[in-house]
C-alpha positions in Angstrom: 19.3 -114.2 -15.2 16.5 -115.9 -17.3 15.3 -112.5 -18.6 18.8 -111.3 -19.6 19.8 -111.9 -23.2 23.2 -113.6 -23.6 24.2 -112.9 -27.2 27.2 -114.8 -28.5 29.3 -113.9 -31.4 27.7 -116.4 -33.7 24.1 -115.4 -32.7 24.9 -111.8 -33.4 26.6 -112.4 -36.7 23.5 -114.3 -37.9 21.1 -111.3 -37.4 23.2 -108.3 -38.3 23.4 -106.3 -41.6 26.0 -103.5 -42.3 23.6 -101.1 -43.9 21.0 -101.5 -41.2 23.7 -100.9 -38.5 24.8 -97.6 -40.1 21.2 -96.5 -40.3 20.9 -97.3 -36.6 24.1 -95.4 -35.8 22.7 -92.3 -37.7 19.4 -92.4 -35.8 21.1 -92.8 -32.4 23.0 -89.5 -33.1 19.6 -87.7 -33.2 19.3 -88.5 -29.4 20.8 -86.4 -26.7 24.6 -86.3 -26.7 26.2 -89.3 -24.8 27.9 -89.1 -21.5 31.1 -91.2 -21.7 33.9 -92.3 -19.3 36.9 -94.6 -19.5 38.8 -96.2 -16.6 42.1 -98.2 -16.7 43.6 -100.6 -14.2 47.0 -102.2 -14.6 48.9 -105.3 -13.4 52.3 -105.4 -15.0 51.7 -105.7 -18.7 48.0 -106.6 -18.2 45.2 -104.1 -18.5 41.6 -103.8 -17.6 39.8 -101.1 -19.6 36.2 -100.2 -19.0 34.4 -97.9 -21.4 31.0 -96.6 -20.3 28.3 -94.6 -22.0 24.9 -93.3 -21.2 22.5 -91.9 -23.8 19.1 -90.6 -22.7 16.6 -92.7 -24.6 19.0 -95.5 -25.5 20.3 -96.8 -22.2 23.6 -97.6 -20.6 26.5 -99.7 -21.7 29.7 -100.8 -19.9 32.3 -102.4 -22.1 34.9 -104.3 -20.1 38.1 -105.4 -21.9 41.0 -107.3 -20.6 44.3 -107.0 -22.5 46.8 -109.8 -21.6 49.7 -109.5 -24.1 51.1 -112.8 -22.9 48.1 -114.7 -24.1 49.5 -114.7 -27.7 52.4 -116.9 -26.6 50.0 -119.7 -25.6 47.6 -119.3 -28.6 44.9 -117.3 -26.8 43.4 -114.0 -27.8 45.2 -111.1 -26.1 41.9 -109.0 -25.8 38.7 -110.4 -24.3 35.7 -109.0 -22.5 32.0 -108.4 -22.6 29.5 -105.6 -23.1 26.8 -105.1 -20.4 23.7 -103.3 -21.7 21.3 -101.7 -19.2 17.8 -100.4 -19.6 17.4 -96.6 -19.9 14.0 -96.9 -18.1 15.0 -98.6 -14.9 18.7 -99.5 -15.1 18.2 -103.2 -15.1 20.6 -105.4 -17.0 19.1 -106.3 -20.4 21.9 -108.1 -22.2 25.4 -109.3 -22.1 26.8 -109.1 -25.6 30.1 -110.7 -26.9 32.9 -108.2 -26.8 34.4 -109.2 -30.1 31.0 -108.9 -31.8 30.4 -105.4 -30.7 34.0 -104.3 -31.4 33.9 -105.7 -34.9 30.6 -104.1 -35.9 31.1 -100.8 -34.1 34.6 -100.2 -35.7 33.7 -101.0 -39.3 30.2 -99.6 -39.0 31.5 -96.3 -37.7 33.7 -95.9 -40.8 31.0 -97.2 -43.2 28.5 -94.5 -42.0 30.9 -91.8 -43.1 31.8 -93.5 -46.4 28.1 -93.9 -47.3 27.8 -90.1 -47.1 31.3 -88.9 -48.2 32.6 -91.4 -50.7 31.6 -91.1 -54.3 28.7 -93.6 -54.9 30.4 -94.8 -58.0 33.6 -95.8 -56.1 34.9 -99.0 -57.7 38.4 -99.5 -56.2 38.8 -99.7 -52.4 42.2 -100.0 -50.8 42.6 -101.5 -47.4 45.9 -100.6 -45.7 46.7 -103.2 -43.0 45.7 -106.9 -43.0 44.8 -107.5 -39.4 41.4 -108.5 -37.9 39.9 -105.1 -38.6 40.7 -105.4 -42.3 38.5 -108.5 -42.7 35.5 -106.6 -41.2 36.2 -103.6 -43.5 36.1 -106.0 -46.5 32.7 -107.1 -45.3 31.3 -103.7 -44.5 32.5 -101.8 -47.6 31.5 -104.7 -49.8 27.9 -104.4 -48.5 27.7 -100.7 -49.5 29.8 -100.9 -52.6 29.0 -104.3 -54.1 30.6 -103.7 -57.5 33.9 -102.6 -56.0 37.2 -104.4 -56.3 39.5 -104.5 -53.3 43.2 -104.0 -52.9 45.0 -104.8 -49.7 48.5 -103.7 -48.7 50.3 -104.8 -45.6 53.7 -104.0 -44.2 54.3 -107.8 -44.3 53.2 -108.9 -47.8 52.3 -112.4 -46.6 49.5 -110.8 -44.4 48.0 -109.2 -47.5 48.2 -112.3 -49.5 46.5 -114.4 -46.7 43.6 -111.9 -46.5 43.1 -111.8 -50.3 43.4 -115.6 -50.8 40.2 -117.1 -52.1 38.5 -113.8 -52.6 38.1 -113.1 -56.3 37.3 -109.5 -55.7 40.5 -108.8 -53.7 44.1 -108.4 -54.8 47.2 -108.2 -52.6 49.5 -105.3 -53.7 53.1 -104.3 -52.7 53.4 -100.8 -54.1 51.5 -98.6 -51.6 51.8 -95.2 -53.5 50.6 -96.8 -56.7 47.7 -98.5 -54.9 46.6 -95.3 -53.3 46.7 -93.6 -56.7 44.3 -96.3 -58.1 41.8 -96.2 -55.2 38.5 -94.3 -54.9 38.4 -95.2 -51.2 41.5 -95.7 -48.9 40.7 -97.2 -45.5 43.7 -97.5 -43.1 43.7 -99.8 -40.1 47.3 -100.1 -38.9 49.2 -99.6 -35.6 51.4 -96.9 -37.1 52.9 -94.2 -34.9 54.7 -92.4 -37.8 52.4 -91.2 -40.6 52.8 -92.9 -43.9 49.9 -91.9 -46.1 51.1 -89.1 -48.3 48.5 -86.6 -49.6 50.4 -86.4 -52.9 49.4 -90.0 -53.7 45.7 -89.3 -53.5 43.8 -88.8 -56.7 40.9 -86.2 -56.9 37.6 -87.5 -55.5 39.2 -90.0 -53.1 37.6 -90.7 -49.7 40.1 -91.5 -46.9 39.1 -93.4 -43.8 41.5 -93.5 -40.9 41.0 -96.1 -38.1 44.2 -97.2 -36.6 45.4 -94.3 -34.5 43.9 -94.3 -31.0 46.7 -92.8 -28.8 48.1 -89.3 -28.6 51.4 -90.5 -30.3 49.7 -92.3 -33.2 49.1 -91.2 -36.8 48.5 -92.8 -40.2 48.2 -89.7 -42.5 50.8 -87.1 -43.2 49.9 -83.4 -42.9 49.7 -83.3 -46.7 46.7 -85.7 -46.7 44.8 -83.7 -44.2 45.6 -80.4 -45.9 44.2 -81.6 -49.2 40.9 -82.9 -47.6 37.7 -81.8 -46.0 38.1 -83.4 -42.6 35.4 -85.1 -40.6 35.4 -87.0 -37.3 33.0 -89.3 -35.5 33.2 -87.3 -32.3 35.0 -84.1 -31.4 35.0 -85.2 -27.8 36.9 -88.4 -28.4 39.3 -87.2 -31.1 40.3 -83.6 -30.5 42.8 -83.5 -27.6 43.0 -87.3 -27.5 44.2 -88.8 -30.7 47.4 -87.8 -32.5 45.9 -88.1 -35.9 44.0 -84.9 -35.3 45.8 -83.3 -32.3 49.4 -83.4 -33.6 48.6 -81.4 -36.8 46.4 -79.0 -34.8 49.3 -78.4 -32.4 51.8 -77.8 -35.2 49.5 -75.5 -37.1 49.3 -77.8 -40.1 45.5 -77.6 -39.8 43.2 -75.5 -37.7 40.1 -76.3 -35.7 38.1 -74.7 -38.4 39.3 -77.3 -40.8 37.3 -80.0 -38.9 34.0 -79.7 -40.8 31.7 -81.8 -38.5 31.2 -84.8 -36.3 28.3 -87.2 -36.2 26.2 -84.9 -34.0 26.0 -82.7 -37.1 25.4 -85.6 -39.5 23.7 -83.4 -42.1 27.0 -81.7 -42.8 28.5 -85.1 -43.9 28.1 -84.4 -47.6 30.3 -84.5 -50.7 30.4 -81.0 -52.3 31.9 -82.1 -55.6 33.2 -85.1 -57.5 36.9 -83.9 -57.4 37.2 -83.0 -53.7 39.0 -85.3 -51.3 37.3 -86.2 -48.0 38.9 -87.6 -44.9 37.2 -89.2 -41.9 38.8 -90.0 -38.6 37.2 -93.0 -36.8 38.0 -92.4 -33.1 35.7 -95.0 -31.7 34.2 -94.3 -28.2 32.0 -95.9 -25.7 28.9 -94.2 -27.1 29.3 -96.1 -30.3 29.6 -99.4 -28.4 26.3 -98.5 -26.7 24.7 -97.7 -30.0 25.9 -100.9 -31.6 25.0 -103.1 -28.6 21.5 -101.7 -28.6 21.1 -102.4 -32.3 22.5 -106.0 -31.7 19.9 -106.6 -29.0 17.1 -105.1 -31.2 18.1 -107.3 -34.2 18.4 -110.4 -32.0 15.0 -109.9 -30.5 13.5 -109.2 -33.9 14.9 -112.5 -35.3 13.5 -114.6 -32.4 
C-alpha cells in the first residue's frame, strides 16, 4: 500500500485550480472515447452505486458510492464512498481519492468547461438556482472564470439562499426567480426538481443556461420554452440522451429534435458562441468518464505539489 496515493479532501483542495481542471477535462476528451458502466445494489432504502470508466491512455476509475438516507437523522452524511484510480499501463491501483472531492470538482468543473466556451466573456451577473452543496462549488468555479461577476442565489426555501450568501460581498440572496433570471447573464441550476420551472420567456438575449440537477428519467429543470430558444449542448450524448428527462422528455414529446442537440464534449470545437444575442444551454449529465478524468487530474496535481 505504500506506493498507493491516499488523497484526502483537504489535500486535494490545496492543490486544485478550477481553470486548470477544465483544461484537463478538455484535453482528456481528445483521447479515445470512454467505456463506462454503472451497477446498483439495494438493501431497503440503502444503495450501493458503482460507476466505472476506462479511457485508453488515461486509465481506469471505479467510483463507489453508498447512499444511506437514514444517516441524516443522526447527523452523518447520506452519501459516502471513494474513487479507485488504476494505471492504464498495468492495471495496478495508483490512488484512492476522496469521494466528495472528486464529486465536487467533477460536477462544477463539467459545467465550467461549457461556460468558458459558451457564455459571453463579459458576463457580470450569475444566478445560482438552488442553495445546496453544489451551489457552493458553483460559486467557487464560476468565480474563478468570471472574477468580476456578481452572484445572485435563489432557493425554494429563502433561508437556504440567505445562508449561502451570508458573508459573501459578491453574492445576494433573491426571492423573485423570474426577475433574477431576467437580470442574469449566466443561469446555473442545481436543484432536485422533477417538474420544470425555468421558463424560456424569462431569459434575456445572450444568456447562457447551465442545467445540473436532473439525473433521472423523470427529472427536469427547464421548460420546453427554454430549450426551444437555445442552442443546446450536452457533456455526453451517451449519458444524457435516453437517460435524463431534461433531454429525453422534450425529445419524446417533439418539443425538440435530435438535430437540436449541437454537440457533446467529444466535439468540443463546436462549443462556440455564434453571436452576442443568442441563448446557449448546456446539460451537465455527469458520468463515470468525468470522474476518471477528474481523479487523474487530482493525482497529477497532487504529485506535482509534492
